[in-house]
KETI-740712 format. One record per residue: z, y, x of N, C-alpha, C, O, CB in turn; chain; residue in three letters. Coordinates in Angstrom, 2 decimals, m for minus. Glycine has a CB too. Example, Ala and Ser with C-alpha at 12.3 -4.5 7.8 and 13.67 -1.06 7.14 Angstrom:
// KETI-740712
      n_c3      n_c2      n_c1     ca_c3     ca_c2     ca_c1      c_c3      c_c2      c_c1      o_c3      o_c2      o_c1     cb_c3     cb_c2     cb_c1   mol   type
      7.80     m5.69     13.19      7.80     m4.50     12.30      7.80     m3.30     13.20      8.46     m3.32     14.24      9.05     m4.47     11.31     A    ALA
      7.08     m2.25     12.85      7.14     m1.06     13.67      7.87      0.03     12.90      8.04      1.14     13.41      5.72     m0.60     14.08     A    SER
This chain:
// KETI-740712
      n_c3      n_c2      n_c1     ca_c3     ca_c2     ca_c1      c_c3      c_c2      c_c1      o_c3      o_c2      o_c1     cb_c3     cb_c2     cb_c1   mol   type
    m46.22    m24.16     68.65    m45.32    m23.14     68.26    m45.43    m22.74     66.61    m44.59    m22.66     65.72    m45.63    m21.90     69.20     A    MET
    m47.04    m22.50     66.67    m47.00    m22.98     65.12    m47.10    m23.48     64.47    m47.81    m23.11     63.54    m47.20    m22.87     64.54     A    ALA
    m46.40    m24.91     64.43    m46.10    m25.91     63.45    m44.62    m25.71     63.07    m44.22    m25.82     61.91    m46.40    m27.38     63.99     A    ALA
    m43.78    m25.39     64.18    m42.71    m24.87     64.14    m42.12    m23.80     63.22    m41.13    m24.00     62.52    m42.67    m24.58     65.11     A    GLY
    m42.85    m22.59     63.29    m43.04    m21.88     62.46    m43.37    m21.92     61.01    m42.88    m21.22     60.12    m43.58    m21.44     62.92     A    SER
    m44.14    m22.68     60.92    m44.91    m23.06     59.78    m43.67    m23.85     58.77    m43.53    m23.45     57.61    m46.32    m24.12     60.31     A    GLY
    m43.17    m24.50     59.07    m41.98    m25.48     58.98    m40.82    m24.31     58.31    m40.56    m24.12     57.13    m41.48    m26.26     60.76     A    ALA
    m40.35    m23.75     59.31    m39.08    m22.78     58.39    m39.91    m22.06     57.69    m39.55    m22.09     56.51    m37.93    m21.66     59.25     A    ALA
    m41.00    m21.33     57.86    m41.55    m20.53     56.46    m41.90    m21.71     55.35    m41.56    m21.37     54.22    m43.17    m19.52     56.80     A    ARG
    m42.32    m22.62     55.41    m42.25    m24.22     54.33    m40.70    m23.91     53.83    m40.43    m23.38     52.75    m42.38    m26.26     55.43     A    LEU
    m39.94    m24.25     54.62    m38.30    m24.38     54.18    m37.81    m22.69     53.60    m37.24    m22.50     52.53    m37.16    m24.95     55.89     A    THR
    m38.10    m21.85     54.35    m37.65    m20.87     53.01    m38.61    m20.73     51.91    m38.22    m20.20     50.87    m37.41    m19.34     53.43     A    ARG
    m39.80    m21.14     51.99    m40.55    m21.30     50.61    m39.61    m21.59     49.59    m39.21    m20.89     48.65    m41.61    m22.43     50.59     A    THR
    m39.27    m23.07     50.05    m38.93    m23.95     49.04    m37.29    m23.91     48.57    m36.77    m24.37     47.56    m39.36    m25.33     49.56     A    LEU
    m36.61    m23.07     49.91    m35.19    m22.56     49.17    m35.17    m21.38     48.26    m34.26    m21.21     47.44    m34.15    m22.18     50.21     A    CYS
    m36.35    m20.42     48.43    m36.31    m19.48     47.61    m36.48    m19.33     46.12    m36.21    m18.29     45.53    m36.93    m18.92     48.03     A    PHE
    m36.97    m20.51     45.51    m37.04    m20.72     44.44    m35.48    m21.48     43.43    m35.09    m21.43     42.27    m38.27    m21.44     44.60     A    PRO
    m35.03    m22.11     44.72    m33.81    m22.86     44.67    m33.12    m21.81     44.05    m33.01    m21.81     42.82    m33.19    m23.43     46.03     A    SER
    m32.32    m20.29     45.22    m31.85    m19.80     45.62    m31.63    m19.04     44.04    m30.59    m18.84     43.42    m32.34    m19.44     46.85     A    GLN
    m33.23    m18.67     43.64    m33.28    m18.06     42.43    m32.68    m18.60     40.78    m32.28    m18.03     39.76    m34.60    m17.90     42.43     A    LEU
    m32.83    m19.64     41.12    m32.60    m20.39     39.89    m30.86    m20.81     40.22    m30.41    m21.41     39.25    m33.85    m21.89     39.71     A    TYR
    m29.96    m20.65     41.18    m28.89    m20.70     41.18    m28.46    m19.49     40.86    m27.49    m19.42     40.10    m28.51    m21.18     42.11     A    GLU
    m29.10    m18.21     41.39    m28.73    m17.10     40.96    m28.80    m16.63     39.41    m28.12    m15.83     38.76    m29.36    m16.37     41.71     A    GLY
    m29.93    m17.48     39.09    m30.59    m16.84     37.77    m29.01    m17.90     36.70    m28.50    m17.23     35.80    m33.02    m17.53     37.42     A    ALA
    m28.56    m19.04     36.87    m27.71    m20.21     36.68    m26.15    m19.06     36.65    m25.26    m19.09     35.81    m27.93    m21.67     38.22     A    MET
    m26.25    m18.18     37.79    m24.81    m17.69     37.36    m24.71    m16.33     36.87    m23.72    m15.67     36.55    m23.83    m17.77     38.49     A    ALA
    m25.86    m16.07     36.89    m26.03    m14.52     35.65    m25.81    m14.92     34.56    m25.11    m14.32     33.75    m27.52    m13.70     35.36     A    GLU
    m26.58    m16.42     34.29    m26.41    m16.97     33.02    m25.04    m17.14     32.64    m24.77    m16.82     31.49    m27.06    m18.16     32.92     A    ASN
    m24.15    m17.57     33.33    m23.04    m18.24     33.44    m21.94    m16.94     32.90    m21.00    m17.01     32.10    m22.88    m18.90     35.07     A    GLN
    m22.25    m16.23     33.37    m21.74    m14.81     33.44    m22.02    m14.32     32.54    m21.16    m13.49     32.26    m22.07    m14.01     34.34     A    LYS
    m23.17    m14.36     31.49    m23.58    m13.67     30.37    m22.84    m14.75     28.99    m22.44    m14.29     27.92    m25.46    m13.50     30.44     A    LEU
    m22.83    m15.87     29.27    m22.32    m17.23     28.42    m20.78    m16.58     27.82    m20.41    m16.23     26.70    m22.08    m18.93     29.69     A    LYS
    m20.13    m16.61     29.09    m18.67    m15.95     29.29    m18.20    m14.83     28.96    m17.04    m14.68     28.56    m18.35    m15.85     30.34     A    THR
    m19.38    m13.57     29.16    m19.13    m12.58     28.24    m19.21    m12.60     26.65    m18.48    m11.93     25.93    m19.86    m11.73     28.62     A    LYS
    m20.37    m13.61     26.12    m20.91    m13.38     24.89    m19.69    m14.21     24.36    m19.63    m14.13     23.14    m22.53    m13.83     24.57     A    LEU
    m18.62    m15.03     24.95    m17.65    m15.93     24.72    m16.52    m14.87     24.16    m16.12    m14.93     23.00    m17.27    m16.85     26.08     A    GLN
    m15.99    m13.82     25.19    m15.43    m13.38     24.75    m15.55    m11.75     23.72    m14.72    m11.10     23.09    m14.89    m13.64     25.60     A    GLU
    m16.78    m11.63     23.96    m17.59    m10.66     22.77    m17.15    m11.47     21.58    m16.96    m10.77     20.58    m19.52    m10.54     22.88     A    ALA
    m16.95    m12.64     21.42    m17.26    m13.48     19.92    m15.88    m13.86     19.77    m15.59    m14.20     18.63    m18.45    m14.99     19.90     A    GLN
    m14.86    m13.89     20.69    m13.32    m13.80     20.66    m13.04    m12.72     20.27    m12.25    m12.67     19.32    m12.59    m13.98     21.82     A    LEU
    m13.46    m11.69     20.72    m12.85    m10.01     20.11    m13.62     m9.92     18.87    m12.91     m9.43     18.00    m13.27     m8.38     21.21     A    GLU
    m14.83    m10.22     18.44    m15.08    m10.27     16.93    m14.58    m10.50     16.20    m14.26     m9.81     15.23    m15.68    m10.71     16.53     A    LEU
    m14.32    m11.72     16.46    m13.25    m12.92     15.52    m11.74    m12.29     15.13    m11.32    m12.33     13.98    m12.84    m14.54     16.64     A    ALA
    m11.04    m11.74     16.16     m9.95    m10.80     16.34     m9.95    m10.12     15.10     m9.24    m10.30     14.12    m10.08     m9.85     17.55     A    ASP
    m11.60     m8.65     15.46    m11.28     m7.46     14.58    m11.49     m7.86     13.40    m10.76     m7.34     12.56    m12.01     m6.23     14.79     A    ILE
    m12.63     m9.01     12.82    m12.47     m9.45     11.90    m11.47     m9.57     10.82    m11.42     m9.22      9.64    m12.72    m10.07     12.20     A    LYS
    m10.46    m10.39     11.89     m9.39    m10.86     11.11     m8.38     m9.94     10.56     m7.71    m10.00      9.53     m8.75    m11.75     11.83     A    SER
     m8.46     m8.88     11.69     m7.35     m7.61     11.79     m7.81     m6.40     10.19     m7.14     m5.69      9.43     m7.72     m6.54     13.84     A    LYS
     m8.96     m6.67     10.31    m10.06     m6.22      9.24     m9.88     m6.36      7.74     m9.90     m5.54      6.82    m11.28     m6.96      9.49     A    LEU
     m9.63     m8.19      7.83     m9.50     m8.13      6.52     m7.99     m8.53      5.78     m7.64     m8.89      4.65    m10.58     m8.97      6.09     A    GLU
     m7.09     m8.16      7.51     m5.71     m8.34      7.05     m5.29     m6.72      6.44     m4.50     m6.39      5.55     m4.64     m8.94      8.49     A    LYS
     m6.11     m5.97      7.24     m5.72     m4.48      7.13     m6.42     m4.26      5.31     m5.85     m3.52      4.50     m6.68     m3.30      8.71     A    ALA
     m7.33     m4.83      5.07     m8.07     m5.15      3.53     m7.14     m5.40      2.53     m6.93     m4.87      1.45     m9.03     m6.47      3.49     A    ALA
     m6.72     m6.14      3.00     m5.53     m6.81      1.77     m4.17     m6.25      1.55     m3.49     m6.22      0.52     m5.09     m8.31      2.10     A    GLN
     m3.85     m5.69      3.13     m2.42     m4.99      2.78     m2.98     m3.35      1.73     m2.27     m2.78      0.90     m1.40     m4.50      4.73     A    GLN
     m4.24     m2.99      2.11     m4.45     m1.86      1.27     m4.75     m2.53      0.03     m4.59     m1.72     m0.88     m5.56     m0.85      1.74     A    LYS
     m5.07     m3.52     m0.35     m5.31     m4.10     m1.87     m3.65     m4.35     m2.65     m3.18     m3.99     m3.73     m6.32     m5.88     m1.72     A    GLN
     m3.25     m4.93     m1.81     m1.94     m5.17     m2.16     m0.38     m3.68     m2.37      0.66     m3.71     m3.02     m1.72     m6.26     m0.89     A    GLU
     m1.04     m2.55     m1.39     m0.31     m1.28     m1.71     m0.84     m0.64     m2.87     m0.18      0.10     m3.61     m0.36     m0.33     m0.59     A    LYS
     m2.37     m1.02     m3.05     m2.55     m0.17     m4.44     m2.14     m0.95     m5.54     m1.79     m0.26     m6.49     m4.05      0.29     m4.75     A    THR
     m2.07     m2.11     m5.70     m1.73     m3.01     m6.36     m0.13     m2.23     m6.86      0.34     m1.84     m7.93     m1.83     m4.46     m5.47     A    SER
      0.34     m2.29     m5.42      1.96     m2.10     m5.55      2.17     m0.78     m6.33      2.95     m0.52     m7.25      2.77     m2.00     m3.99     A    ASP
      1.20      0.05     m5.63      0.95      1.60     m6.26      0.91      1.49     m7.63      1.94      1.85     m8.20     m0.44      2.35     m5.82     A    ARG
     m0.11      1.06     m8.39     m0.49      1.09     m9.82      0.66      0.16    m10.40      0.85      0.56    m11.55     m2.10      0.51    m10.13     A    SER
      1.67     m1.08    m10.07      2.73     m1.28    m10.70      3.58      0.00    m10.68      4.01      0.45    m11.74      3.34     m2.40    m10.18     A    SER
      3.89      0.72     m9.27      5.05      1.64     m9.66      4.15      2.64    m10.82      4.63      2.84    m11.93      5.80      2.61     m8.10     A    MET
      3.23      3.06    m10.53      2.85      4.32    m11.48      3.25      3.93    m12.89      3.83      4.73    m13.62      1.16      4.70    m11.47     A    LEU
      2.98      2.86    m13.21      3.61      1.89    m14.55      4.79      2.04    m14.47      5.00      2.76    m15.45      3.41      0.31    m14.63     A    GLU
      5.59      1.90    m14.06      6.97      1.07    m14.40      7.38      2.70    m14.31      8.37      2.86    m15.02      7.81     m0.44    m13.13     A    MET
      6.94      3.98    m13.66      7.39      4.97    m13.75      7.22      5.94    m15.01      7.89      6.86    m15.47      7.06      5.35    m12.75     A    GLU
      5.83      5.22    m15.42      5.29      5.96    m17.05      6.19      5.95    m18.07      6.57      6.82    m18.85      4.03      5.21    m17.80     A    LYS
      6.62      4.18    m17.82      7.54      3.44    m19.18      8.69      4.09    m19.12      9.19      4.59    m20.13      7.94      1.73    m19.15     A    ARG
      9.28      4.16    m17.82     10.55      5.31    m17.63     11.03      6.31    m17.88     12.18      6.68    m18.11     10.74      5.66    m16.96     A    GLU
      9.58      7.01    m17.80      9.37      8.41    m17.92      9.63      8.48    m20.04     10.44      9.11    m20.72      7.38      8.88    m17.06     A    LYS
      8.42      7.45    m20.45      8.62      7.46    m21.93     10.14      7.55    m22.30     10.65      8.52    m22.86      7.99      6.14    m22.57     A    ARG
     10.93      6.16    m21.83     11.79      5.85    m22.37     12.97      7.21    m21.80     13.97      7.13    m22.51     11.98      4.28    m22.09     A    ALA
     13.07      8.05    m21.06     13.43      8.88    m20.86     13.68     10.01    m21.79     14.72     10.49    m22.23     12.93      8.96    m20.14     A    LEU
     12.55     10.28    m21.93     11.91     11.29    m23.13     12.43     11.04    m24.18     13.06     11.89    m24.81     10.48     11.23    m23.46     A    GLU
     12.21      9.50    m24.67     12.58      9.18    m26.26     14.01      9.25    m25.81     14.54      9.43    m26.91     12.00      7.54    m27.11     A    ARG
     15.06      9.22    m24.87     16.08      9.19    m24.79     16.50     10.64    m25.13     17.29     10.74    m26.06     16.38      8.60    m23.69     A    LYS
     16.11     11.77    m24.54     16.39     13.32    m24.53     15.96     13.52    m25.91     16.61     14.26    m26.65     15.54     14.31    m23.35     A    LEU
     15.21     13.08    m26.20     14.71     13.49    m27.77     15.97     13.04    m28.76     16.26     13.74    m29.73     13.10     12.52    m28.30     A    SER
     16.57     12.06    m28.51     17.56     10.91    m29.74     18.66     12.03    m29.15     19.38     12.59    m29.98     17.93      8.53    m29.37     A    GLU
     18.76     12.27    m28.10     20.20     13.26    m28.15     20.16     14.54    m28.42     21.12     15.24    m28.76     20.93     13.35    m26.94     A    MET
     18.88     14.94    m28.25     18.84     16.56    m28.73     19.21     16.30    m30.04     20.13     16.89    m30.60     17.29     17.49    m28.64     A    GLU
     18.27     15.08    m30.78     18.78     15.05    m32.20     20.02     14.79    m32.98     20.21     15.13    m34.15     18.21     14.37    m32.63     A    GLU
     21.18     13.89    m31.86     22.34     13.69    m31.86     22.94     15.09    m31.70     23.43     15.58    m32.71     22.65     12.70    m30.92     A    GLU
     22.97     15.85    m30.50     23.54     17.34    m30.72     23.23     18.11    m31.65     24.25     18.74    m31.95     23.32     18.11    m29.80     A    MET
     21.76     18.64    m32.75     21.79     18.93    m33.27     22.85     18.02    m35.03     23.46     18.62    m35.91     20.65     19.30    m32.81     A    LYS
     22.66     16.77    m34.90     23.60     16.79    m36.11     25.26     16.89    m35.56     26.04     17.33    m36.40     23.31     15.30    m37.06     A    ILE
     25.65     16.62    m34.64     26.90     16.87    m34.00     26.71     18.55    m34.54     27.35     18.87    m35.55     27.01     16.42    m32.09     A    LEU
     26.20     19.19    m34.13     25.96     21.24    m34.47     26.67     21.22    m35.94     27.64     21.89    m36.30     23.68     22.08    m34.71     A    THR
     25.86     20.18    m36.76     25.97     20.56    m38.30     27.48     19.81    m38.86     28.07     20.02    m39.93     24.41     19.87    m39.25     A    GLU
     27.78     19.05    m37.96     29.22     18.22    m38.60     30.38     19.12    m37.79     31.48     19.10    m38.35     29.34     16.16    m38.08     A    LEU
     30.31     19.77    m36.74     31.40     20.80    m36.30     31.12     21.93    m37.43     32.12     22.31    m38.04     31.19     21.41    m34.55     A    LYS
     29.81     22.55    m37.79     29.67     23.38    m39.38     30.43     23.03    m40.12     31.32     23.70    m40.64     28.50     23.28    m40.22     A    SER
     30.08     21.48    m40.32     30.58     21.23    m41.65     32.29     20.93    m41.89     33.01     21.28    m42.82     29.75     20.00    m42.12     A    ASP
     32.57     20.22    m40.76     34.02     20.32    m40.38     34.88     21.86    m40.39     36.03     22.12    m40.76     34.03     19.74    m38.93     A    ASN
     34.10     22.49    m39.97     34.68     24.06    m39.75     34.66     25.01    m41.30     35.34     26.02    m41.49     33.48     24.95    m38.45     A    GLN
     33.85     24.48    m42.13     34.00     24.72    m43.25     34.43     24.39    m44.26     34.54     25.06    m45.28     33.50     24.85    m43.43     A    ARG
     34.79     23.05    m44.02     35.91     21.80    m44.54     37.18     22.52    m44.56     37.74     22.85    m45.61     36.10     20.34    m43.42     A    LEU
     37.66     22.79    m43.29     38.88     23.64    m43.00     38.92     24.90    m43.00     39.89     25.49    m42.53     39.34     23.46    m41.96     A    LYS
     37.89     25.54    m43.52     38.48     26.83    m44.23     38.59     26.57    m45.86     39.41     27.05    m46.65     37.41     28.21    m43.93     A    ASP
     37.76     25.87    m46.04     37.78     25.67    m47.70     39.73     25.12    m47.83     40.70     25.66    m48.35     36.23     23.96    m48.36     A    GLU
     39.56     24.03    m47.17     41.19     23.58    m47.15     42.30     24.36    m46.63     43.43     23.86    m46.63     41.37     22.41    m46.38     A    ASN
     42.10     25.56    m46.17     43.08     26.25    m45.70     43.28     27.60    m47.14     44.29     28.20    m47.49     42.57     26.78    m43.96     A    GLY
     42.10     27.66    m47.59     42.11     28.22    m48.84     42.81     27.79    m49.86     43.69     28.51    m50.32     41.08     28.28    m49.24     A    ALA
     42.51     26.30    m50.51     43.10     25.67    m51.10     44.63     25.77    m50.94     45.40     26.37    m51.69     42.57     24.68    m50.93     A    LEU
     44.88     25.22    m50.07     46.31     25.98    m49.94     47.15     26.69    m50.09     48.31     26.72    m50.48     46.56     26.20    m49.57     A    ILE
     46.22     27.47    m49.61     46.91     29.39    m50.36     46.59     29.26    m51.76     47.32     30.08    m52.32     45.83     31.25    m49.72     A    ARG
     46.13     28.87    m52.34     46.09     29.20    m53.88     46.83     27.97    m54.45     47.04     28.02    m55.66     44.45     29.38    m54.55     A    VAL
     47.29     26.81    m53.75     48.55     25.70    m54.09     49.51     26.87    m54.17     49.88     27.41    m55.21     49.03     24.30    m52.76     A    ILE
     49.86     27.19    m52.93     51.27     28.13    m52.52     51.61     28.76    m53.80     52.56     28.51    m54.54     51.02     29.46    m51.27     A    SER
     50.48     29.83    m53.96     50.61     30.89    m55.14     50.76     30.56    m56.27     51.37     31.34    m57.00     49.68     31.65    m55.32     A    LYS
     50.37     29.56    m56.71     50.63     28.65    m57.84     51.74     28.19    m58.34     52.14     28.33    m59.49     50.14     27.71    m57.69     A    LEU
     52.46     27.41    m57.08     53.46     26.71    m57.13     54.67     28.33    m57.02     55.89     28.12    m57.08     53.37     25.35    m55.78     A    SER
     54.35     29.22    m56.94     55.47     30.27    m56.98     55.98     30.99    m58.03     56.90     31.79    m57.84     55.20     31.13    m56.28     A    LYS
């Protein structure tokens, strides 16, 4: 019996390191899979981050362009307003001159009318 018991113990002793190795290999494979998944997720996140940064830069660039355009438009409108105000001033002066000339013309017509009687 002792020989049979010793053989079983030897078999268990030989199988135990094999089982440890297989268990370690399975755990190693699981860890490799998790590492690959993490690397894929990291690459995806990096890609999204780069895309977001690029969009932010484009928005900032677009915003700067829009601000410049708005500034140019504002200056153009201010110039136009100034020109229109100047034209209004001239128009007022011309109306005043026109009224003065009408008044003078009426006075001359009256004088000529009295002289011809």
